[in-house]
C-alpha positions as CSV (number, residue, x, y, z in Angstrom):
1,X,7.1,-12.7,36.6
2,X,7.4,-16.4,37.1
3,X,5.0,-17.2,34.3
4,X,7.0,-15.0,31.8
5,X,10.3,-16.7,32.8
6,X,8.9,-20.2,32.7
7,X,7.7,-19.7,29.2
8,X,10.7,-17.8,27.8
9,X,13.7,-19.2,29.7
10,X,12.4,-22.5,31.3
11,X,13.7,-21.4,34.7
12,X,14.4,-23.8,37.5
13,X,13.0,-23.3,41.0
14,X,16.2,-21.8,42.3
15,X,16.3,-19.3,39.4
16,X,12.7,-18.2,40.3
17,X,13.6,-17.7,43.9
18,X,16.7,-15.7,43.1
19,X,14.8,-13.6,40.6
20,X,12.2,-12.8,43.3
21,X,15.1,-11.5,45.6
22,X,16.5,-9.5,42.6
23,X,13.0,-7.9,42.2
24,X,13.1,-6.7,45.8
25,X,16.5,-5.1,45.3
26,X,15.8,-3.2,42.1
27,X,12.6,-1.7,43.6
28,X,15.0,0.4,45.7
29,X,18.2,0.7,43.7
30,X,20.2,-0.6,40.7
31,X,21.1,-4.3,40.9
32,X,24.6,-5.2,42.3
33,X,25.6,-8.8,42.0
34,X,27.3,-8.7,45.4
35,X,24.1,-7.6,47.0
36,X,22.1,-10.2,45.2
37,X,24.5,-13.0,46.3
38,X,24.5,-11.8,49.9
39,X,20.7,-11.7,50.2
40,X,20.3,-15.0,48.3
41,X,22.7,-16.7,50.8
42,X,20.7,-15.3,53.7
43,X,17.3,-16.4,52.4
44,X,18.2,-19.6,50.6
45,X,21.3,-20.8,52.4
46,X,19.4,-23.6,54.1
47,X,18.0,-24.9,50.8
48,X,20.9,-24.5,48.4
49,X,24.7,-24.5,48.5
50,X,26.8,-21.4,48.0
51,X,28.1,-22.8,44.7
52,X,24.5,-23.5,43.5
53,X,23.5,-19.9,44.3
54,X,26.6,-18.4,42.7
55,X,26.3,-20.6,39.5
56,X,22.5,-19.7,39.1
57,X,23.2,-15.9,39.4
58,X,26.0,-16.3,36.8
59,X,23.6,-18.2,34.4
60,X,20.9,-15.5,34.8
61,X,23.5,-12.8,33.9
62,X,24.8,-14.8,30.9
63,X,21.2,-15.3,29.7
64,X,20.7,-11.5,30.1
65,X,17.7,-12.0,32.3
66,X,19.6,-9.9,34.9
67,X,22.1,-7.2,34.1
68,X,24.3,-5.6,36.7
69,X,23.8,-1.9,37.5
70,X,20.3,-1.9,35.9
71,X,17.1,-1.2,37.8
72,X,15.1,-3.5,35.6
73,X,14.8,-7.2,34.7
74,X,14.2,-8.8,31.4
75,X,10.5,-9.5,32.0
76,X,10.0,-5.8,32.7
77,X,11.7,-4.5,29.6
78,X,8.6,-4.4,27.3
79,X,6.3,-3.0,30.0
80,X,7.4,0.5,29.0
81,X,5.0,1.7,26.3
82,X,7.7,3.6,24.2
83,X,10.2,0.8,24.4
84,X,7.5,-1.7,23.4
85,X,6.7,0.5,20.4
86,X,10.4,0.6,19.3
87,X,10.7,-3.2,19.7
88,X,7.6,-3.8,17.5
89,X,8.9,-1.3,15.0
90,X,12.1,-3.3,14.7
91,X,10.2,-6.6,14.4
92,X,8.1,-5.2,11.6
93,X,10.9,-3.4,9.9
94,X,14.2,-5.4,10.3
95,X,17.2,-3.3,9.3
96,X,15.5,-0.1,10.3
97,X,18.0,2.7,11.2
98,X,17.9,5.1,14.1
99,X,16.4,8.1,12.2
100,X,13.7,6.0,10.7
101,X,12.6,4.8,14.2
102,X,12.5,8.3,15.5
103,X,10.5,9.6,12.5
104,X,8.1,6.6,12.4
105,X,7.3,6.9,16.2
106,X,7.9,10.6,16.6
107,X,10.3,10.2,19.5
108,X,13.1,12.4,20.7
109,X,16.7,11.2,19.8
110,X,17.8,10.8,23.4
111,X,14.6,8.9,24.3
112,X,15.1,6.6,21.3
113,X,18.8,5.9,22.1
114,X,18.0,5.2,25.7
115,X,15.4,2.5,24.9
116,X,17.4,1.0,22.2
117,X,20.4,0.4,24.5
118,X,18.1,-1.3,27.0
119,X,16.6,-3.6,24.3
120,X,20.1,-4.4,23.1
121,X,21.4,-5.0,26.6
122,X,18.7,-7.6,27.3
123,X,19.2,-9.3,24.0
124,X,15.8,-8.3,22.4
125,X,17.6,-6.8,19.4
126,X,21.1,-6.5,17.8
127,X,22.6,-3.8,15.8
128,X,25.2,-3.5,13.0
129,X,26.8,-0.8,10.9
130,X,25.5,-0.3,7.4
131,X,27.1,2.5,5.2
132,X,26.8,5.5,7.5
133,X,23.9,4.1,9.6
134,X,23.3,2.0,12.6
135,X,20.6,-0.5,11.7
136,X,18.7,-2.8,14.1
137,X,17.3,-6.3,13.8
138,X,15.2,-8.5,16.2
139,X,17.5,-11.0,18.0
140,X,15.8,-14.0,16.3
141,X,16.2,-12.5,12.8
142,X,17.8,-14.9,10.4
143,X,21.2,-13.3,9.7
144,X,21.5,-15.0,6.3
145,X,18.7,-12.6,5.1
146,X,20.4,-9.4,6.3
147,X,21.9,-8.6,2.9
148,X,18.6,-8.9,1.2
149,X,16.9,-6.5,3.6
150,X,19.8,-4.0,3.5
151,X,19.9,-4.1,-0.4
152,X,16.3,-2.7,-0.3
153,X,17.0,0.1,2.2
154,X,17.3,2.9,-0.3
155,X,14.1,4.2,-2.0
156,X,15.8,4.0,-5.4
157,X,16.6,0.3,-4.8
158,X,12.9,-0.3,-3.9
159,X,11.7,1.4,-7.1
160,X,14.1,-0.7,-9.2
161,X,12.9,-3.9,-7.5
162,X,9.3,-3.0,-7.8
163,X,9.6,-2.2,-11.5
164,X,11.2,-5.6,-12.2
165,X,8.8,-7.5,-9.9
166,X,5.7,-5.9,-11.4
167,X,6.8,-6.2,-15.0
168,X,8.1,-9.7,-14.7
169,X,11.3,-9.1,-16.6
170,X,13.2,-6.0,-17.9
171,X,16.4,-5.5,-19.9
172,X,18.8,-2.8,-18.6
173,X,17.8,-0.7,-21.6
174,X,14.1,-1.0,-20.7
175,X,14.9,-0.2,-17.1
176,X,16.7,3.0,-18.2
177,X,13.7,4.0,-20.3
178,X,11.3,3.2,-17.4
179,X,13.2,5.6,-15.1
180,X,14.3,8.1,-17.7
181,X,14.5,11.6,-16.2
182,X,14.1,10.1,-12.7
183,X,17.1,7.8,-12.0
184,X,20.3,8.1,-14.0
185,X,21.9,4.9,-15.6
186,X,24.8,5.2,-13.2
187,X,22.6,5.2,-10.2
188,X,20.6,2.3,-11.7
189,X,23.8,0.2,-11.9
190,X,24.9,1.3,-8.4
191,X,21.6,0.1,-6.8
192,X,21.3,-3.0,-8.9
193,X,24.6,-4.3,-7.8
194,X,23.6,-5.1,-4.1
195,X,20.2,-6.5,-5.4
196,X,22.2,-8.9,-7.5
197,X,24.8,-9.7,-4.9
198,X,22.2,-10.8,-2.3
199,X,20.5,-13.0,-4.9
200,X,17.2,-11.1,-5.1
201,X,17.7,-10.1,-8.7
202,X,19.5,-12.1,-11.4
203,X,20.2,-11.9,-15.1
204,X,18.9,-14.5,-17.6
205,X,19.2,-14.9,-21.3
206,X,16.0,-14.5,-23.4
207,X,16.1,-14.4,-27.2
208,X,19.8,-13.5,-27.0
209,X,19.1,-10.5,-24.6
210,X,20.0,-10.2,-21.0
211,X,16.9,-9.8,-18.9
212,X,16.6,-8.9,-15.2
213,X,14.2,-11.0,-13.1
214,X,13.3,-11.4,-9.4
215,X,14.5,-14.7,-7.8
216,X,11.3,-16.0,-6.1
217,X,13.1,-18.3,-3.7
218,X,15.1,-15.4,-2.3
219,X,12.0,-13.1,-2.3
220,X,10.0,-15.7,-0.2
221,X,12.5,-15.4,2.6
222,X,11.7,-11.7,3.3
223,X,8.3,-11.3,1.5
224,X,6.4,-10.7,4.7
225,X,8.5,-7.5,5.2
226,X,7.7,-6.1,1.7
227,X,3.9,-5.7,1.9
228,X,4.1,-2.2,0.3
229,X,6.2,-3.6,-2.6
230,X,4.9,-7.0,-3.5
231,X,1.4,-7.6,-2.0
232,X,-0.8,-8.5,-4.9
233,X,-4.2,-6.8,-5.3
234,X,-7.4,-8.5,-6.3
235,X,-6.9,-7.1,-9.8
236,X,-3.7,-7.5,-11.8
237,X,-3.0,-4.8,-14.4
238,X,-0.6,-5.1,-17.4
239,X,0.1,-2.7,-20.2
240,X,1.8,-2.6,-23.6
241,X,1.8,-0.6,-26.8
242,X,2.5,-0.9,-30.5
243,X,2.2,1.3,-33.6
244,X,-0.8,1.0,-35.9
245,X,-1.3,3.1,-39.0
246,X,0.5,6.2,-37.6
247,X,-1.2,5.9,-34.2
248,X,-0.2,4.3,-31.0
249,X,-2.4,1.5,-29.7
250,X,-2.0,1.4,-25.9
251,X,-3.5,-1.8,-24.4
252,X,-4.4,-2.3,-20.8
253,X,-5.2,-5.8,-19.7
254,X,-7.0,-6.4,-16.3
255,X,-7.2,-9.8,-14.7
256,X,-9.3,-10.9,-11.7
257,X,-6.8,-12.5,-9.4
258,X,-9.3,-13.0,-6.5
259,X,-11.9,-15.6,-5.8
260,X,-14.8,-13.2,-6.0
261,X,-16.6,-11.2,-8.7
262,X,-15.2,-7.7,-9.3
263,X,-17.5,-4.9,-10.6
264,X,-17.3,-1.5,-12.2
265,X,-13.7,-1.9,-13.3
266,X,-12.9,1.6,-14.7
267,X,-9.6,2.2,-16.5
268,X,-8.4,5.9,-16.5
269,X,-5.5,6.8,-18.8
270,X,-3.4,9.9,-18.2
271,X,-2.6,11.0,-21.8
272,X,0.0,13.8,-22.2
273,X,-0.4,16.7,-24.5
274,X,1.8,15.0,-27.0
275,X,-1.2,12.8,-27.9
276,X,-4.9,13.1,-28.4
277,X,-7.5,10.4,-27.8
278,X,-11.3,10.3,-28.1
279,X,-11.7,8.5,-24.8
280,X,-9.4,8.6,-21.7
281,X,-11.7,6.4,-19.6
282,X,-13.2,3.0,-20.4
283,X,-15.3,0.6,-18.2
284,X,-15.8,-3.1,-17.7
285,X,-19.0,-3.9,-15.8
286,X,-18.0,-7.3,-14.3
287,X,-15.1,-9.7,-14.1
288,X,-15.5,-13.3,-12.8
289,X,-12.6,-14.9,-11.0
290,X,-9.6,-15.8,-13.3
291,X,-11.2,-13.8,-16.2
292,X,-9.3,-11.1,-18.0
293,X,-10.2,-8.3,-20.5
294,X,-8.1,-6.1,-22.8
295,X,-8.9,-2.5,-23.4
296,X,-7.4,-0.5,-26.3
297,X,-6.8,3.2,-26.3
298,X,-5.9,4.7,-29.7
299,X,-3.4,7.7,-29.2
300,X,-2.8,10.1,-32.1
301,X,0.6,11.9,-31.9
302,X,0.6,15.6,-32.0
303,X,4.3,16.1,-31.8
304,X,7.6,14.2,-31.8
305,X,9.3,13.3,-28.6
306,X,8.8,11.0,-25.6
307,X,6.0,10.8,-23.0
308,X,5.3,8.5,-20.1
309,X,1.8,7.1,-20.4
310,X,0.2,5.9,-17.2
311,X,-3.1,5.9,-15.2
312,X,-5.0,4.0,-12.7
313,X,-7.9,1.4,-12.4
314,X,-10.7,1.6,-9.9
315,X,-13.0,-1.3,-9.0
316,X,-15.3,-2.7,-6.3
317,X,-15.4,-6.2,-4.8
318,X,-18.4,-8.3,-3.8
319,X,-18.6,-6.4,-0.5
320,X,-18.9,-3.0,-2.3
321,X,-15.4,-2.1,-1.0
322,X,-13.7,0.3,-3.4
323,X,-10.1,-0.1,-4.5
324,X,-7.6,1.5,-6.9
325,X,-4.4,0.2,-8.5
326,X,-1.8,2.1,-10.6
327,X,-1.1,1.5,-14.3
328,X,2.7,1.6,-14.2
329,X,4.2,4.3,-16.5
330,X,5.6,3.2,-19.9
331,X,7.7,5.5,-22.1
332,X,6.3,6.0,-25.6
333,X,8.5,7.7,-28.2
334,X,7.5,9.4,-31.4
335,X,10.8,9.9,-33.3
336,X,11.2,13.2,-35.2
337,X,11.2,12.6,-39.0
338,X,13.4,15.7,-39.6
339,X,16.8,15.2,-37.9
340,X,19.1,12.5,-36.4
341,X,21.9,12.7,-33.9
342,X,25.4,13.9,-34.8
343,X,28.0,14.6,-32.1
344,X,30.3,17.5,-32.8
345,X,33.3,18.9,-30.9
346,X,32.6,22.3,-29.4
347,X,35.2,24.1,-31.5
348,X,33.8,22.6,-34.7
349,X,30.3,23.8,-33.6
350,X,31.6,27.4,-33.1
351,X,33.2,27.4,-36.6
352,X,30.0,26.2,-38.2
353,X,28.0,29.0,-36.4
354,X,30.2,31.5,-38.1
355,X,29.5,30.0,-41.6
356,X,25.8,29.0,-41.2
357,X,22.7,31.2,-41.5
358,X,20.7,31.6,-38.3
359,X,17.0,31.7,-37.6
360,X,16.0,33.2,-34.2
361,X,12.9,33.0,-32.0
362,X,11.9,34.3,-28.6
363,X,9.1,32.7,-26.5
364,X,7.7,34.6,-23.5
365,X,6.6,32.8,-20.3
366,X,5.0,33.5,-17.0
367,X,3.7,31.7,-14.0
368,X,6.5,29.0,-14.2
369,X,9.9,29.1,-12.4
370,X,12.9,29.8,-14.6
371,X,14.5,26.5,-13.6
372,X,11.4,24.6,-14.8
373,X,11.2,26.7,-18.0
374,X,14.9,25.8,-18.9
375,X,14.3,22.1,-18.1
376,X,11.1,22.0,-20.3
377,X,12.8,23.7,-23.3
378,X,15.9,21.6,-23.0
379,X,13.9,18.3,-22.8
380,X,11.8,19.2,-25.8
381,X,14.8,20.0,-28.0
382,X,16.6,16.9,-26.8
383,X,13.6,14.7,-27.6
384,X,14.1,15.5,-31.3
385,X,17.1,13.1,-31.4
386,X,19.8,15.8,-31.5
387,X,22.8,15.6,-29.2
388,X,23.7,18.1,-26.4
389,X,27.3,19.2,-27.0
390,X,28.0,21.3,-24.0
391,X,26.0,23.0,-21.3
392,X,27.2,26.6,-21.1
393,X,28.9,28.3,-18.2
394,X,25.6,30.0,-17.5
395,X,23.2,27.5,-15.8
396,X,20.5,28.5,-18.4
397,X,22.3,28.0,-21.7
398,X,23.2,24.9,-23.8
399,X,24.1,23.9,-27.3
400,X,22.8,20.9,-29.4
401,X,24.0,19.4,-32.7
402,X,22.4,17.0,-35.3
403,X,22.0,16.6,-39.0
404,X,19.1,16.6,-41.5
405,X,18.1,13.0,-42.4
406,X,17.6,13.6,-46.1
407,X,20.4,16.0,-46.9
408,X,22.9,15.1,-44.2
409,X,23.4,18.9,-43.5
410,X,24.6,19.8,-40.0
411,X,22.2,21.5,-37.6
412,X,23.0,23.5,-34.5
413,X,20.5,24.7,-31.9
414,X,21.5,27.3,-29.2
415,X,19.2,27.6,-26.2
416,X,19.2,30.4,-23.6
417,X,16.7,31.3,-20.9
418,X,16.4,34.6,-19.0
419,X,13.3,36.7,-18.9
420,X,12.2,34.8,-22.0
421,X,13.3,31.7,-24.0
422,X,15.7,32.4,-26.8
423,X,16.4,29.8,-29.5
424,X,18.8,30.1,-32.4
425,X,18.9,27.5,-35.2
426,X,21.9,27.4,-37.5
427,X,21.8,25.6,-40.9
428,X,23.2,26.2,-44.3
429,X,19.6,26.6,-45.7
430,X,17.7,29.4,-44.0
431,X,14.3,27.9,-45.1
432,X,15.1,24.6,-43.4
433,X,16.3,26.5,-40.3
434,X,13.1,28.5,-40.1
435,X,10.9,25.4,-40.5
436,X,12.8,23.5,-37.9
437,X,12.7,26.5,-35.5
438,X,8.9,26.7,-35.9
439,X,8.6,23.0,-35.1
440,X,10.7,23.5,-31.9
441,X,8.7,26.6,-30.9
442,X,5.5,24.6,-31.1
443,X,6.8,21.8,-29.0
444,X,8.0,24.1,-26.3
445,X,4.8,26.2,-26.2
446,X,2.7,23.0,-25.9
447,X,4.9,21.8,-23.0
448,X,4.8,25.2,-21.3
449,X,1.0,25.4,-21.5
450,X,0.8,21.8,-20.2
451,X,3.1,22.6,-17.3
452,X,1.1,25.7,-16.4
453,X,-2.1,23.7,-16.5
454,X,-0.5,21.0,-14.3
455,X,0.6,23.6,-11.7
456,X,-3.0,25.0,-11.5
457,X,-4.6,21.5,-11.4
458,X,-2.1,20.4,-8.7
459,X,-3.6,23.0,-6.3
460,X,-7.1,21.8,-7.3
461,X,-6.2,18.2,-6.6
462,X,-4.7,19.2,-3.2
463,X,-7.9,21.0,-2.3
464,X,-10.0,18.0,-3.3
465,X,-7.9,15.7,-1.1
466,X,-8.2,17.9,2.0
467,X,-11.9,18.3,1.3
468,X,-12.1,14.5,1.4
469,X,-10.4,14.6,4.8
470,X,-12.9,17.2,6.2
471,X,-15.9,15.2,4.7
472,X,-14.6,12.0,6.4
473,X,-14.6,13.7,9.8
474,X,-18.3,14.3,9.4
475,X,-18.8,10.7,8.4
476,X,-17.1,9.6,11.6
477,X,-19.6,11.9,13.5
478,X,-22.5,10.2,11.7
479,X,-21.2,6.8,12.7
480,X,-20.9,7.9,16.3
481,X,-24.5,9.3,16.3
482,X,-25.7,5.9,15.2
483,X,-23.5,4.3,17.9
484,X,-25.3,6.3,20.6
485,X,-28.7,6.0,18.7
486,X,-29.3,9.7,18.7
487,X,-32.6,11.1,17.4
488,X,-33.4,10.7,13.7
489,X,-33.8,14.4,13.3
490,X,-30.1,14.9,14.3
491,X,-29.0,12.2,11.9
492,X,-31.1,13.6,9.0
493,X,-29.6,17.0,9.6
494,X,-26.0,15.6,9.3
495,X,-27.0,13.5,6.3
496,X,-28.3,16.6,4.5
497,X,-25.0,18.5,5.2
498,X,-23.0,15.5,3.8
499,X,-25.2,15.4,0.7
500,X,-24.6,19.1,0.0
501,X,-20.8,18.7,0.6
502,X,-20.7,15.6,-1.5
503,X,-22.3,17.4,-4.5
504,X,-19.5,20.0,-4.3
505,X,-16.6,17.7,-3.4
506,X,-17.2,14.4,-5.3
507,X,-19.0,15.3,-8.6
508,X,-17.8,12.2,-10.4
509,X,-18.7,9.6,-7.7
510,X,-21.8,7.8,-6.8
511,X,-21.6,9.0,-3.2
512,X,-24.1,11.8,-3.5
513,X,-26.7,9.5,-5.0
514,X,-26.3,7.1,-2.1
515,X,-26.6,9.9,0.4
516,X,-29.8,11.2,-1.2
517,X,-31.3,7.7,-1.3
518,X,-30.5,7.0,2.4
519,X,-31.8,10.5,3.4
520,X,-35.1,10.0,1.6
521,X,-35.6,6.5,3.2
522,X,-35.0,7.8,6.7
523,X,-37.2,10.9,6.1
524,X,-40.2,8.6,5.5
525,X,-39.8,6.8,8.9
526,X,-38.8,9.7,11.1
527,X,-42.1,9.8,12.9
528,X,-42.2,6.0,13.4
529,X,-40.5,3.7,15.9
530,X,-36.8,3.3,15.0
531,X,-35.3,-0.1,15.4
532,X,-31.7,-1.0,16.2
533,X,-31.1,-2.4,12.6
534,X,-31.8,1.1,11.1
535,X,-28.8,2.4,13.0
536,X,-26.7,-0.6,12.2
537,X,-27.5,-0.5,8.5
538,X,-26.5,3.2,8.4
539,X,-23.2,2.4,10.1
540,X,-22.5,-0.2,7.4
541,X,-23.2,2.4,4.7
542,X,-20.9,4.9,6.5
543,X,-18.1,2.3,6.2
544,X,-18.7,1.9,2.5
545,X,-18.8,5.7,2.0
546,X,-15.6,6.2,4.0
547,X,-14.0,3.5,1.8
548,X,-15.0,5.4,-1.3
549,X,-13.5,8.6,0.1
550,X,-10.2,6.8,0.9
551,X,-10.1,5.5,-2.7
552,X,-10.8,9.1,-3.9
553,X,-8.0,10.5,-1.7
554,X,-5.5,7.8,-2.7
555,X,-6.2,8.1,-6.4
556,X,-5.8,11.9,-6.3
557,X,-2.7,11.6,-4.1
558,X,-1.0,9.4,-6.7
559,X,-1.5,12.1,-9.3
560,X,-0.4,14.8,-6.9
561,X,2.8,13.0,-5.9
562,X,3.9,13.0,-9.5
563,X,4.1,16.8,-9.6
564,X,6.8,18.9,-8.0
565,X,5.4,19.4,-4.4
566,X,6.8,20.2,-1.0
567,X,7.6,17.4,1.4
568,X,5.5,18.9,4.2
569,X,2.3,18.8,2.1
570,X,3.1,15.2,1.0
571,X,3.6,14.2,4.6
572,X,0.3,15.9,5.6
573,X,-1.6,13.9,2.9
574,X,0.1,10.6,3.7
575,X,-0.8,11.1,7.4
576,X,-4.3,12.1,6.5
577,X,-4.9,9.0,4.5
578,X,-3.3,6.8,7.2
579,X,-5.8,8.3,9.8
580,X,-8.7,7.7,7.4
581,X,-7.7,4.0,7.1
582,X,-7.3,3.8,10.9
583,X,-10.7,5.3,11.4
584,X,-12.3,2.9,8.9
585,X,-10.6,0.0,10.8
586,X,-12.0,1.3,14.1
587,X,-15.5,1.5,12.6
588,X,-15.2,-2.0,11.0
589,X,-14.1,-3.6,14.3
590,X,-16.8,-1.8,16.3
591,X,-19.5,-2.7,13.8
592,X,-18.3,-6.3,13.5
593,X,-18.7,-7.0,17.2
594,X,-22.1,-5.3,17.5
595,X,-23.8,-7.2,14.7
596,X,-22.8,-10.7,15.9
597,X,-25.9,-12.7,17.0
598,X,-25.4,-16.5,16.8
599,X,-23.1,-19.0,15.1
600,X,-24.1,-22.5,14.2
601,X,-21.9,-25.3,12.8
602,X,-24.0,-27.9,10.8
603,X,-22.7,-31.3,9.8
604,X,-22.6,-31.4,6.0
605,X,-23.7,-35.0,5.7
606,X,-26.3,-35.5,8.4
607,X,-27.6,-31.9,8.7
608,X,-27.3,-32.1,12.5
609,X,-26.3,-29.0,14.5
610,X,-22.8,-29.7,15.9
611,X,-22.0,-26.5,17.7
612,X,-23.8,-23.3,18.6
613,X,-22.6,-20.1,20.1
614,X,-25.0,-17.2,21.1
615,X,-23.3,-13.8,21.1
616,X,-26.5,-12.3,22.5
617,X,-28.5,-13.3,25.6
618,X,-31.3,-14.7,23.4
619,X,-31.2,-18.4,22.9
620,X,-32.2,-19.9,19.5
621,X,-33.2,-23.4,18.6
622,X,-30.1,-24.5,16.7
623,X,-31.6,-27.8,15.5
624,X,-34.6,-26.0,14.1
625,X,-32.3,-23.5,12.2
626,X,-30.0,-26.2,10.9
627,X,-32.9,-28.2,9.6
628,X,-34.3,-25.1,7.9
629,X,-31.0,-24.2,6.2
630,X,-30.5,-27.8,5.1
631,X,-34.0,-27.9,3.6
632,X,-33.3,-24.7,1.6
633,X,-30.0,-26.1,0.4
634,X,-31.8,-29.3,-0.8
635,X,-34.5,-27.2,-2.4
636,X,-31.9,-25.3,-4.4
637,X,-30.3,-28.5,-5.6
638,X,-33.7,-30.0,-6.5
639,X,-34.6,-26.9,-8.6
640,X,-31.3,-26.6,-10.4
641,X,-30.6,-30.3,-10.7
642,X,-27.0,-29.7,-9.6
643,X,-25.0,-28.9,-6.4
644,X,-26.1,-25.3,-5.5
645,X,-24.9,-23.5,-2.4
646,X,-26.3,-20.4,-0.7
647,X,-24.0,-17.7,0.4
648,X,-26.3,-15.4,2.2
649,X,-29.9,-15.1,3.3
650,X,-31.4,-11.6,4.1
651,X,-34.4,-10.9,6.4
652,X,-35.8,-7.7,7.6
653,X,-34.2,-7.9,11.0
654,X,-31.1,-10.1,10.4
655,X,-28.8,-11.7,7.9
656,X,-27.4,-15.3,7.7
657,X,-24.0,-15.7,6.0
658,X,-23.0,-19.3,5.1
659,X,-19.7,-20.8,4.1
660,X,-18.9,-24.5,3.3
661,X,-16.0,-26.5,4.8
662,X,-14.9,-30.0,4.2
663,X,-17.2,-31.5,6.8
664,X,-19.4,-28.7,8.0
665,X,-21.4,-25.6,7.0
666,X,-20.9,-22.5,9.1
667,X,-24.0,-20.2,9.5
668,X,-23.4,-16.8,11.1
669,X,-26.5,-14.8,12.0
670,X,-25.9,-11.1,12.2
671,X,-28.1,-8.2,13.1
672,X,-27.1,-6.2,10.0
673,X,-25.1,-6.6,6.7
674,X,-21.8,-8.5,7.3
675,X,-18.7,-6.5,6.6
676,X,-15.4,-7.9,5.4
677,X,-14.1,-8.6,9.0
678,X,-17.2,-10.7,9.6
679,X,-16.6,-12.8,6.5
680,X,-12.9,-13.2,7.2
681,X,-13.5,-14.2,10.9
682,X,-16.1,-16.8,9.8
683,X,-13.7,-18.3,7.3
684,X,-10.9,-18.4,9.9
685,X,-13.2,-20.0,12.5
686,X,-14.4,-22.7,10.1
687,X,-10.8,-23.5,9.1
688,X,-9.6,-23.7,12.7
689,X,-12.7,-25.7,13.8
690,X,-12.3,-28.3,11.2
691,X,-8.5,-28.6,11.8
692,X,-9.0,-28.9,15.6
693,X,-11.8,-31.6,15.3
694,X,-10.8,-33.3,12.0
695,X,-10.8,-36.8,13.4
696,X,-14.1,-36.4,15.2
697,X,-15.7,-34.9,12.1
698,X,-14.4,-37.5,9.8
699,X,-15.8,-40.3,12.0
700,X,-18.8,-38.4,13.4
701,X,-21.1,-40.7,15.5
702,X,-23.6,-38.2,16.7
703,X,-21.9,-37.0,19.9
704,X,-21.9,-33.2,19.7
705,X,-20.7,-32.6,23.3
706,X,-17.1,-33.1,22.1
707,X,-17.2,-29.8,20.2
708,X,-17.9,-27.5,23.1
709,X,-14.3,-26.6,23.6
710,X,-14.6,-24.6,20.4
711,X,-15.7,-21.7,22.7
712,X,-11.9,-20.9,23.0
713,X,-11.8,-20.4,19.2
714,X,-14.8,-18.1,19.5
715,X,-13.1,-16.0,22.1
716,X,-9.8,-15.8,20.1
717,X,-11.3,-15.0,16.7
718,X,-14.6,-13.1,17.4
719,X,-14.3,-11.6,20.8
720,X,-10.6,-10.9,21.3
721,X,-9.6,-7.2,21.2
């Protein structure tokens, strides 16, 4: 108790003694200030005056270290597991409201309210009212940033911010096109207002047009809370389109924003039925850091109207970790050459219907809900640049008006949906009405067929995702078999099962090929002595395979979420992917600690071994190893006639990973292939080591004993849970 209070409140001796007395009281009953004062006088009266005791108790209450009528003190508040979870949730998500806390942590409302009141009483958090919600912030949160956080509370506001941030700049007209059919212009304006008021979004003039941009200085204040919105990936993706010879040229530009080589960059384009293209997928084999490539897709229009073109890009980093990133949707419009808008009054339209000739058509449908059928037919007619006059009193009727571009003759289109789709086209020329009706029928039939295909494919995609979850559970079992070093026969049996399932579940991935290769290699040595590295290497591969399954699940989930789905299934998928990532993190941490063998810091200029840490019980000659590594580095420079650095050396029983600092070279020996955690830990250790001993390294005289305190860094970075 005293350690906590000395650190957090800089307590005096009298405070610590009074707190010890308070601790005795609350073990039996809630704290009463009168009881505390009485007992403190009895025990401390010969050391302190009554005034000192009374003043100290008052200060402890004012600091909210003690609260009357509570059976708890400030240092005990976070000992409760659920309360600690709630506090961490508020720290990570400032501005979170009550329902969000309950849903995130799956807590009962009364339990959540109880713990929130305690956290607030002891000054860990504060609350405020926002719209109809109670929202919570950590006590030390900068109140100047409240408005920015609260402006992004609504999912619609987040979508608007993300669209502007990812695109760089958007006019309001472009923003409307971006969210057409998803967010109305009125709601865009409603949610843009607080984003502008808090200074996160502002309007600038560019070529005479008002453009919306993100204010970086404001974003930096809260960026750490927006990882899901603004965290950059290793690969940046941009897209644009133009019209070339009657076709649409859709360009996707990918840029390597990391400091490592990216491989197998595959661009997948989701092309709607409005267009046809010879190739929906194109690949770039390799991208060096800072390099970019453009890929062109030529889309041939099959019909007039508007379609959102989007897709995704998959790639692998230098550690063979798989990633995917979304190609943000862009609305591509093919304007109809036959008609143009003309708004009529409803009475005028009724009078024209009596005078005009009519061409009628009926389209049957099945397997699609009536609401969706009406929406599809209505959207296809509206896409022809004719205006909707009035939606009928029946929820499934509406009337459109326009005029022929060449003749200027008025056109009316009457739409009704019941057991079938009924379309009436009114024009003065029956031939034109018949031709225009045929065109509308074709558009609607294509859209209906596509919707039916989507509903069927959505179920297939859902099954693929859940197959991935089931497959991952068997990968976890394989990792655990290696952990306990079970018999090779048992491992081979499970590998064979995974191979068979992979052939069924992941036909378009390289996973099956990898499983077959590993199975054949282990089959050849099953009657021989099996070494520890065999199990470790297989655990490394299991992590790579699980990463590929996570990418597979996320990619298919993105497609699945764009379809009309129930919230329960979406939540199931999101939780499943979260569990996979959590399992991969568990594997990575477990594997990371098991493969550590020895770490050596070598002085860059003298080649001397400065510091050695053995993670195993076996001691190595650090001077011999540092001399060996220095010799190999010098050999490389001699051969290439330029400064050449090794990154990794592989041997049958171990690996050596090397990174260069300003004054030193760090060489980490591992019992198997380093994973990403290993490399990150090594980089972090080298950075901290050189910062800690910068003056000693800069003026190094040969005394290596001064670096032994680096053991604390080892414990913090490599050994801490």
